[in-house]
C-alpha positions as CSV (number, residue, x, y, z in Angstrom):
1,X,44.1,-2.7,-23.7
2,X,43.2,0.2,-21.7
3,X,43.2,3.8,-23.3
4,X,43.3,6.9,-20.8
5,X,43.1,10.3,-22.3
6,X,46.3,12.4,-20.9
7,X,47.2,16.5,-21.8
8,X,49.3,15.2,-24.2
9,X,47.5,12.1,-26.2
10,X,46.4,8.7,-25.5
11,X,48.5,6.5,-22.7
12,X,47.6,2.7,-23.7
13,X,48.0,0.2,-20.7
14,X,48.6,-3.3,-21.9
15,X,47.9,-6.1,-19.1
16,X,49.3,-9.2,-19.8
17,X,49.7,-12.9,-17.6
18,X,53.0,-13.6,-16.2
19,X,53.5,-16.3,-19.3
20,X,53.0,-13.2,-21.7
21,X,55.2,-11.2,-20.2
22,X,57.9,-13.5,-19.8
23,X,58.0,-14.3,-23.7
24,X,58.1,-10.2,-24.3
25,X,60.9,-10.2,-22.8
26,X,62.5,-12.8,-24.4
27,X,61.6,-11.6,-27.5
28,X,62.6,-7.8,-26.8
29,X,65.7,-9.5,-25.5
30,X,66.2,-11.6,-28.6
31,X,65.9,-8.0,-30.8
32,X,68.0,-6.4,-28.6
33,X,70.9,-9.1,-28.8
34,X,70.4,-9.2,-32.6
35,X,70.6,-5.0,-32.7
36,X,74.2,-5.8,-30.8
37,X,75.1,-8.3,-32.7
38,X,74.9,-6.2,-36.1
39,X,77.7,-6.5,-38.3
40,X,80.8,-3.7,-38.4
41,X,80.9,-1.5,-41.3
42,X,83.9,-2.4,-43.4
43,X,83.9,0.5,-45.1
44,X,81.2,3.9,-46.2
45,X,81.1,6.0,-48.6
46,X,78.3,9.2,-48.1
47,X,79.2,11.9,-50.1
48,X,78.7,14.1,-47.1
49,X,82.2,15.8,-47.5
50,X,81.7,16.0,-51.4
51,X,84.6,13.9,-52.5
52,X,85.3,10.0,-53.7
53,X,87.3,9.2,-49.9
54,X,85.3,6.9,-48.0
55,X,83.8,8.7,-44.9
56,X,84.2,5.9,-42.7
57,X,85.0,2.5,-41.8
58,X,87.7,0.6,-40.4
59,X,91.2,1.7,-40.7
60,X,92.6,0.0,-43.5
61,X,89.6,1.2,-45.8
62,X,89.4,4.9,-44.8
63,X,91.4,6.1,-47.7
64,X,89.7,3.7,-50.3
65,X,88.3,6.1,-53.5
66,X,85.4,4.8,-55.4
67,X,85.9,5.8,-59.1
68,X,84.3,5.5,-62.7
69,X,85.5,4.1,-66.0
70,X,83.5,6.8,-68.0
71,X,84.3,9.8,-69.2
72,X,81.6,12.2,-67.5
73,X,83.0,14.8,-65.3
74,X,82.4,14.0,-61.5
75,X,79.8,16.2,-59.5
76,X,78.2,15.8,-56.4
77,X,75.2,16.6,-56.5
78,X,72.5,17.4,-53.5
79,X,69.2,15.6,-53.0
80,X,66.7,16.6,-49.9
81,X,68.6,15.8,-47.6
82,X,72.6,14.8,-48.9
83,X,74.7,14.6,-51.5
84,X,75.6,11.5,-53.7
85,X,78.1,11.1,-56.8
86,X,77.3,11.8,-60.4
87,X,78.8,11.3,-63.7
88,X,77.9,11.4,-67.5
89,X,78.4,9.5,-70.5
90,X,77.1,6.3,-69.8
91,X,76.2,5.6,-73.6
92,X,77.4,2.1,-75.1
93,X,78.2,0.7,-71.5
94,X,76.9,-2.6,-71.4
95,X,79.5,-4.6,-69.6
96,X,82.3,-2.1,-69.8
97,X,81.0,0.9,-67.7
98,X,81.0,0.8,-63.9
99,X,81.4,2.3,-61.0
100,X,84.2,0.2,-59.0
101,X,85.2,0.2,-55.2
102,X,87.8,-2.3,-53.4
103,X,87.8,-2.7,-49.5
104,X,90.0,-4.9,-47.3
105,X,88.0,-7.9,-45.8
106,X,91.0,-9.7,-43.6
107,X,89.2,-10.7,-40.6
108,X,85.4,-10.3,-41.7
109,X,83.1,-12.5,-43.4
110,X,79.2,-12.9,-44.6
111,X,79.6,-9.7,-46.3
112,X,76.7,-7.3,-47.3
113,X,76.1,-4.7,-49.1
114,X,73.9,-2.1,-49.3
115,X,74.1,1.2,-52.1
116,X,71.3,3.2,-53.7
117,X,71.2,4.3,-57.3
118,X,69.2,7.0,-59.3
119,X,69.7,7.6,-63.1
120,X,67.9,10.3,-65.1
121,X,65.5,9.6,-67.7
122,X,68.6,9.1,-70.6
123,X,70.6,7.7,-67.9
124,X,71.6,3.9,-67.5
125,X,68.5,1.6,-66.3
126,X,70.3,-1.3,-65.6
127,X,73.2,-2.7,-63.3
128,X,74.5,-5.6,-61.5
129,X,77.0,-6.0,-59.5
130,X,80.1,-8.0,-59.8
131,X,83.5,-8.9,-57.8
132,X,86.8,-9.8,-58.2
133,X,90.1,-10.7,-56.1
134,X,92.7,-9.2,-58.5
135,X,90.3,-7.0,-60.7
136,X,91.4,-9.1,-63.8
137,X,88.9,-12.1,-63.4
138,X,85.5,-11.4,-62.4
139,X,82.4,-13.2,-61.1
140,X,78.9,-11.9,-61.0
141,X,78.1,-11.4,-57.4
142,X,74.0,-12.5,-58.2
143,X,72.1,-9.2,-58.1
144,X,70.6,-7.3,-60.6
145,X,69.6,-3.3,-60.0
146,X,66.6,-2.0,-62.1
147,X,67.6,1.8,-61.4
148,X,64.8,4.7,-62.1
149,X,65.2,8.7,-61.3
150,X,64.7,8.5,-57.8
151,X,66.8,6.7,-54.9
152,X,64.1,3.7,-54.4
153,X,63.7,1.7,-57.2
154,X,67.9,1.5,-57.1
155,X,68.0,0.5,-53.3
156,X,70.0,-2.6,-52.3
157,X,69.6,-3.5,-48.8
158,X,72.4,-5.7,-47.3
159,X,72.7,-8.0,-50.0
160,X,75.0,-10.9,-48.8
161,X,78.4,-11.0,-51.3
162,X,79.5,-14.4,-52.5
163,X,81.5,-15.8,-49.7
164,X,84.7,-16.0,-51.6
165,X,84.7,-11.9,-50.5
166,X,85.5,-13.3,-47.3
167,X,88.6,-12.8,-45.3
168,X,90.2,-11.1,-48.1
169,X,93.4,-8.5,-48.5
170,X,91.2,-7.0,-51.0
171,X,87.9,-7.3,-53.3
172,X,86.8,-5.5,-56.0
173,X,83.3,-4.2,-56.1
174,X,81.7,-3.2,-59.7
175,X,78.1,-2.0,-60.3
176,X,78.5,-2.7,-63.9
177,X,75.7,-1.5,-66.8
178,X,73.7,-4.5,-67.5
179,X,72.1,-3.2,-70.6
180,X,72.1,-0.3,-73.1
181,X,68.5,1.0,-72.1
182,X,68.0,4.1,-70.2
183,X,65.3,4.7,-67.7
184,X,62.7,5.9,-70.4
185,X,63.2,2.7,-72.3
186,X,65.1,4.4,-75.0
187,X,69.0,3.7,-75.8
188,X,71.2,5.7,-72.9
189,X,72.7,8.8,-73.7
190,X,75.8,10.3,-73.1
191,X,74.0,13.0,-71.7
192,X,72.5,11.1,-69.1
193,X,73.4,11.1,-65.8
194,X,74.3,8.0,-63.0
195,X,74.7,8.7,-59.4
196,X,75.1,6.3,-56.3
197,X,75.2,6.7,-53.0
198,X,74.9,5.4,-49.5
199,X,77.5,2.4,-49.9
200,X,77.7,0.3,-47.2
201,X,80.0,-3.1,-46.9
202,X,79.6,-4.6,-43.4
203,X,80.5,-8.0,-42.2
204,X,80.9,-10.4,-38.9
205,X,84.5,-10.3,-37.4
206,X,85.7,-14.0,-37.9
207,X,86.4,-15.5,-34.8
208,X,89.5,-17.1,-35.4
209,X,91.8,-19.4,-32.6
210,X,95.6,-17.1,-31.4
211,X,96.6,-20.2,-30.4
212,X,99.1,-22.3,-32.5
213,X,97.4,-24.0,-35.4
214,X,100.3,-27.0,-35.7
215,X,100.9,-29.2,-32.9
216,X,103.3,-31.8,-32.1
217,X,103.4,-34.8,-30.3
218,X,105.0,-37.9,-29.6
219,X,103.3,-41.3,-29.8
220,X,101.0,-42.6,-26.9
221,X,101.4,-38.9,-25.8
222,X,97.8,-36.8,-25.4
223,X,97.3,-33.9,-27.6
224,X,96.3,-31.6,-24.7
225,X,95.3,-28.7,-27.3
226,X,93.7,-25.6,-25.3
227,X,92.1,-23.5,-27.9
228,X,92.5,-19.7,-26.9
229,X,91.2,-16.8,-29.6
230,X,88.0,-14.8,-29.9
231,X,85.5,-17.6,-30.3
232,X,83.6,-18.3,-27.5
233,X,82.6,-21.8,-28.7
234,X,85.4,-24.3,-29.6
235,X,83.6,-27.6,-31.2
236,X,85.8,-29.6,-33.2
237,X,86.3,-33.2,-34.5
238,X,88.6,-35.7,-35.9
239,X,88.2,-37.9,-39.1
240,X,90.0,-41.3,-38.5
241,X,93.2,-41.5,-40.1
242,X,95.6,-44.1,-41.3
243,X,98.4,-45.3,-39.5
244,X,96.7,-44.1,-36.1
245,X,95.0,-46.4,-33.7
246,X,92.2,-44.7,-32.5
247,X,89.0,-44.1,-34.4
248,X,87.4,-40.6,-35.2
249,X,85.6,-38.6,-32.3
250,X,85.0,-34.9,-31.8
251,X,84.4,-32.9,-28.8
252,X,84.6,-29.6,-27.7
253,X,87.0,-26.9,-26.0
254,X,90.2,-28.8,-25.0
255,X,91.7,-31.6,-27.0
256,X,92.8,-34.1,-24.0
257,X,93.3,-37.2,-26.4
258,X,96.1,-40.3,-26.2
259,X,96.7,-40.4,-30.2
260,X,99.2,-43.9,-31.2
261,X,100.9,-44.0,-34.4
262,X,101.5,-47.3,-35.6
263,X,104.0,-46.1,-38.6
264,X,107.5,-45.0,-38.6
265,X,107.2,-42.0,-39.8
266,X,105.3,-38.6,-38.4
267,X,101.4,-38.6,-39.1
268,X,99.3,-35.5,-39.6
269,X,96.4,-35.5,-37.7
270,X,93.4,-32.7,-38.4
271,X,91.0,-31.4,-36.2
272,X,88.5,-29.1,-37.4
273,X,87.4,-26.0,-35.2
274,X,84.4,-24.7,-35.5
275,X,84.2,-21.1,-33.8
276,X,81.6,-19.1,-32.9
277,X,81.8,-15.6,-31.7
278,X,78.3,-13.6,-31.3
279,X,76.6,-15.3,-34.3
280,X,79.4,-15.3,-36.4
281,X,81.1,-19.0,-37.2
282,X,84.3,-19.7,-38.5
283,X,85.9,-22.9,-39.0
284,X,90.0,-23.2,-38.6
285,X,92.2,-26.4,-38.8
286,X,94.7,-27.4,-36.1
287,X,96.9,-29.6,-37.5
288,X,98.7,-32.3,-34.8
289,X,102.0,-34.1,-35.9
290,X,102.2,-37.9,-34.0
291,X,105.6,-38.8,-34.3
292,X,106.8,-42.3,-33.6
293,X,108.2,-43.1,-30.4
294,X,110.6,-46.0,-30.4
295,X,110.3,-49.4,-28.4
296,X,112.7,-50.4,-25.7
297,X,113.4,-53.7,-24.5
298,X,116.0,-54.2,-21.6
299,X,117.3,-57.6,-19.9
300,X,117.1,-58.0,-17.1
301,X,115.5,-55.7,-15.3
302,X,117.1,-56.0,-12.1
303,X,119.5,-58.3,-10.3
304,X,121.2,-57.9,-7.1
305,X,125.0,-57.1,-6.8
306,X,127.7,-58.0,-4.5
307,X,130.0,-55.4,-3.5
308,X,132.9,-54.5,-5.4
309,X,132.1,-56.3,-8.4
310,X,130.3,-56.0,-11.6
311,X,127.0,-55.8,-11.9
312,X,125.1,-58.4,-14.7
313,X,125.6,-57.3,-18.2
314,X,122.2,-55.3,-19.2
315,X,121.5,-55.5,-22.8
316,X,119.0,-53.0,-24.5
317,X,117.1,-52.5,-28.1
318,X,115.0,-51.2,-30.0
319,X,112.2,-53.9,-31.5
320,X,110.5,-52.0,-33.8
321,X,113.8,-50.7,-35.2
322,X,112.6,-47.0,-36.0
323,X,115.5,-45.2,-37.9
324,X,117.5,-42.8,-36.3
325,X,117.1,-43.9,-33.1
326,X,120.0,-43.1,-30.3
327,X,120.7,-44.4,-26.9
328,X,122.2,-43.4,-24.1
329,X,121.9,-44.8,-20.4
330,X,123.3,-43.6,-16.9
331,X,123.7,-44.3,-13.9
332,X,120.8,-42.0,-12.0
333,X,122.7,-41.7,-8.9
334,X,121.0,-42.7,-5.9
335,X,122.9,-43.6,-2.6
336,X,125.8,-42.5,-4.8
337,X,126.7,-41.0,-1.1
338,X,127.8,-44.9,-0.5
339,X,128.0,-46.5,-4.0
340,X,130.1,-45.7,-7.0
341,X,129.2,-47.1,-10.5
342,X,132.2,-47.1,-13.3
343,X,131.7,-45.8,-15.9
344,X,128.6,-44.3,-14.8
345,X,127.3,-43.5,-18.0
346,X,127.2,-44.6,-22.0
347,X,125.3,-45.1,-25.1
348,X,126.2,-48.8,-26.7
349,X,124.6,-52.1,-25.7
350,X,125.4,-53.6,-23.5
351,X,126.6,-52.0,-20.4
352,X,129.1,-53.7,-18.4
353,X,130.0,-51.4,-15.5
354,X,131.5,-52.4,-11.9
355,X,129.8,-51.4,-9.0
356,X,131.0,-51.0,-5.0
357,X,129.4,-50.5,-1.7
358,X,131.3,-48.9,0.8
359,X,129.1,-50.0,3.1
360,X,129.1,-53.8,1.8
361,X,127.1,-55.3,5.1
362,X,124.2,-53.1,4.0
363,X,122.0,-53.7,0.6
364,X,121.5,-50.1,-0.8
365,X,119.4,-49.4,-4.2
366,X,120.7,-47.8,-7.1
367,X,119.0,-47.9,-10.9
368,X,120.1,-47.1,-14.2
369,X,118.2,-45.4,-16.9
370,X,118.4,-46.2,-20.6
371,X,116.9,-44.1,-22.8
372,X,115.6,-44.7,-26.6
373,X,115.0,-41.4,-28.4
374,X,114.1,-40.7,-32.1
375,X,115.0,-38.4,-34.4
376,X,111.7,-35.9,-33.5
377,X,113.0,-35.9,-30.1
378,X,110.2,-38.5,-28.6
379,X,112.2,-41.1,-26.3
380,X,111.1,-43.9,-23.9
381,X,113.0,-45.2,-21.2
382,X,113.7,-47.9,-18.4
383,X,114.6,-48.3,-15.3
384,X,116.9,-51.2,-14.7
385,X,116.8,-51.5,-10.8
386,X,119.8,-52.6,-9.0
387,X,120.6,-54.2,-5.0
388,X,124.1,-53.8,-4.2
389,X,125.4,-55.3,-0.6
390,X,125.2,-58.6,0.7
391,X,122.8,-59.1,3.4
392,X,122.1,-62.8,3.0
393,X,123.8,-65.2,5.0
394,X,125.6,-68.2,4.1
395,X,123.8,-71.6,4.1
396,X,124.4,-74.8,3.8
397,X,123.4,-77.0,0.9
398,X,121.5,-80.4,1.6
399,X,122.2,-80.2,5.1
400,X,118.6,-80.0,6.5
401,X,118.3,-83.7,8.2
402,X,119.8,-83.8,11.4
403,X,123.0,-86.3,11.2
404,X,123.8,-88.6,13.9
405,X,127.7,-89.6,15.2
406,X,127.6,-92.6,17.4
407,X,130.3,-94.2,19.2
408,X,129.4,-97.8,20.0
409,X,132.8,-100.0,19.2
410,X,134.7,-99.9,22.6
411,X,138.1,-99.8,20.7
412,X,136.4,-96.1,19.9
413,X,135.6,-95.4,23.8
414,X,137.7,-95.0,26.2
415,X,137.2,-96.3,30.1
416,X,136.8,-93.4,32.3
417,X,137.4,-96.1,35.3
418,X,140.9,-97.4,36.4
419,X,139.0,-100.4,37.1
420,X,138.0,-102.0,34.3
421,X,136.1,-105.2,35.8
422,X,135.3,-104.1,39.2
423,X,131.3,-102.6,38.2
424,X,130.0,-101.4,35.3
425,X,131.9,-98.1,34.2
426,X,130.8,-94.9,32.1
427,X,132.6,-94.8,28.4
428,X,133.5,-91.7,27.1
429,X,134.2,-89.9,23.0
430,X,137.5,-87.9,23.3
431,X,137.7,-85.4,20.3
432,X,141.4,-84.8,19.4
433,X,142.9,-82.4,16.8
434,X,144.1,-85.2,14.9
435,X,139.9,-86.7,14.4
436,X,138.7,-85.4,11.4
437,X,135.3,-87.3,11.9
438,X,133.0,-84.2,12.8
439,X,134.9,-81.8,10.6
440,X,132.1,-80.5,7.6
441,X,132.4,-81.1,4.0
442,X,133.4,-77.4,2.7
443,X,131.6,-78.5,-0.5
444,X,128.5,-77.9,1.3
445,X,129.1,-74.2,2.7
446,X,127.1,-71.4,0.4
447,X,127.1,-68.4,-0.1
448,X,126.1,-65.4,-2.4
449,X,128.7,-63.1,-2.2
450,X,131.8,-64.9,-0.2
451,X,133.7,-67.8,-1.4
452,X,133.4,-71.0,0.3
453,X,136.8,-71.0,1.1
454,X,136.1,-67.3,3.1
455,X,133.9,-68.8,5.0
456,X,133.8,-68.8,9.0
457,X,133.0,-72.7,10.5
458,X,131.9,-71.6,13.8
459,X,130.2,-74.7,15.8
460,X,128.7,-75.0,20.0
461,X,129.2,-78.2,21.5
462,X,126.3,-78.8,24.4
463,X,127.4,-81.6,26.1
464,X,124.7,-83.9,28.3
465,X,123.7,-82.4,31.2
466,X,125.9,-79.6,31.3
467,X,124.9,-76.2,30.9
468,X,127.9,-74.5,30.1
469,X,128.8,-75.2,26.4
470,X,131.8,-74.9,24.2
471,X,132.3,-72.5,21.5
472,X,134.9,-72.8,18.8
473,X,135.8,-71.5,15.5
474,X,136.6,-73.9,12.3
475,X,136.8,-77.4,11.8
476,X,136.4,-79.1,14.5
477,X,139.7,-81.2,14.5
478,X,141.2,-77.8,14.3
479,X,140.9,-77.4,18.6
480,X,143.7,-76.8,20.3
481,X,142.4,-79.4,23.3
482,X,140.7,-82.4,23.2
483,X,137.1,-82.4,23.9
484,X,135.6,-85.3,26.1
485,X,131.8,-86.5,25.5
486,X,131.2,-88.4,28.5
487,X,129.1,-91.7,28.7
488,X,126.8,-93.2,30.8
489,X,127.3,-97.0,32.4
490,X,123.7,-97.3,31.7
491,X,122.0,-95.2,29.1
492,X,123.4,-94.0,25.7
493,X,124.4,-90.6,25.9
494,X,123.6,-87.9,23.3
495,X,125.3,-84.8,22.9
496,X,124.9,-82.0,20.2
497,X,127.4,-79.7,18.2
498,X,125.6,-76.9,16.0
499,X,127.5,-75.5,12.7
500,X,126.9,-72.0,11.1
501,X,128.8,-70.2,8.7
502,X,130.2,-66.6,8.7
503,X,130.9,-64.6,5.7
504,X,133.2,-61.8,5.2
505,X,130.2,-59.0,5.4
506,X,129.1,-60.5,8.7
507,X,126.1,-62.6,8.1
508,X,125.8,-65.9,10.1
509,X,123.3,-68.7,9.4
510,X,120.5,-68.1,11.1
511,X,118.6,-70.6,13.6
512,X,116.9,-73.2,11.7
513,X,119.2,-73.5,8.9
514,X,122.2,-74.0,10.5
515,X,123.6,-78.1,10.5
516,X,123.5,-80.2,13.7
517,X,125.1,-83.4,14.1
518,X,124.1,-85.7,17.8
519,X,127.0,-87.3,19.0
520,X,125.6,-90.7,21.2
521,X,128.1,-92.2,23.3
522,X,126.9,-96.0,24.1
523,X,127.8,-97.9,27.6
524,X,130.5,-100.4,27.9
525,X,129.2,-103.9,28.3
526,X,129.0,-105.5,31.9
527,X,131.7,-107.4,32.4
528,X,131.8,-110.9,34.6
529,X,134.1,-111.8,36.8
530,X,134.6,-115.6,36.6
531,X,136.7,-116.5,39.2
């Protein structure tokens, strides 16, 4: 440090390293923070206006008065610079006579008390602090005061009052005589005086949650509690609770965890929040009610329904048998411009309803939503997916192999020549309306929405070396005209008839799933001439 003489005295210059300057700056900042963070004055008496009413403090406390139970007259003597309150008649007052104040500490904690006392030589020497919340039951605050004939010895500076004084609608405080000894060591004389001055009760504003301290959720849902209030730090913790599946945990700020209630009754879960605002702390409990959620079992969960028919019966139940569970089901109305469900809602199981589709050739998707709700309003729902319509083709049962119908017997075949014996001749097979040999058995027809007797059978005949097919509907025997299957004089000739089905919604059996019959016509044997 260097000293420089100036006109007004000495000026000191300190030379610091960068690190030293940083440390000094930090210390000054902390000191400033501590100063700014000082407690709020809840109530103050300085007696400069020479009355017993509080001189400043919170609005709720500014009308408070200081009192005494002595019979001495009250006066307001002045000292070198200020006034104080004084009275006599303190004799025989051990544990009986006192100065008393009261105040409200609602919203404040960490209360501290300051005061200064002075007694004349014949006045009381020993006092102690007591407090009460009802002016009936009193507790020692843990502070004794030795008073002399000055305002120095009997000074109390920022004494921390017990936590029982925190956040109370009313707190009573006594400076009560603790002995019958006077300042000069003799017995207190009734002419002796006791004076008190500069009474301050301070406290820090408690940080509090302004958000609700109660919260309700359904089992399996997230708590999602967002704290709001005067705190700048919101740390929380939760212990293990019987009936709650999740283990104990902790966090900061918003609570966002899923809680599972494994019982049939609501369970209370307490979250302990620790708040901190400007160095003043507080703890508050947020009570979360975790209500049970019913189980829901549905069968079947999906189905395909034909147009203008009844849906498959849908059953639902509550496996955990939660008391007070109610059910409700309703058609979701998906594709309602073409679909109709009757009835469209209900409350009982099973669900039996009819469904119609104005565009039956189109497979439309709809659904029924089933909801189970508890007495506490917790619900779970499930959708039953329903496909309505007919876009599945009809098929044949056990007709995957190609069948062959051969005409080999000459009695079945017919000659196409006029001269039976002149030369080898090709034969032919003729299908007439009374020939059922190429008819298919309806027992092998199958379709999801159309009855077998309502299916239409189609066929196509492809003749050997003929590019123009013959097409018809119904059983081949129902054809009006006879169909000739030509043969060859030398070789076996194969013809083919292909069958497919059509349902009432226009779906047809796709290629690759159609029934095929091969018709083979054998040649007539040669007939020799023996004459």
